[in-house]
C-alpha positions, 0 to 999 in steps of 0.5 A: 653537421660538418665544418668547413674551412674557406680562405676568403679575402678579408674585405670580401668577408667584412662586406658579406657580413655587412650585407647579412647583418643588413639582411638579418642573417648570417653569412654562415646561413647564407653559405650554407644555403648556396651550398644546398642548393648548389648540391641539389643541382638548383639553378643559381640566381645569377644563371636564372638572370642570364636565362631571363636576359636571354628569353627577353632578347629572343622575344625582342627579336619577334616584337612588331613594335620596336622602332626601326626600318620594319617597326614604328619611328618615334617623332620628338613630338611623340616621345614629349607628347603630354 
């Protein structure tokens, strides 16, 4: 296995170590997984979240149950019905 040297802000590395320890892993393991995923062309978690958010917004435009001029308008009683 090859070695890789990175320059990282000390505070960022400290926080990464704390997070990794809380997840019972290591920063080295997490970085290795990220690079393997990146090299394989896998979509990153951040990109997956962006895609999901875009899909949600697009779906919301086609929903007929929304509030507003073409949808249902809510009264205070509707919202606080017991």
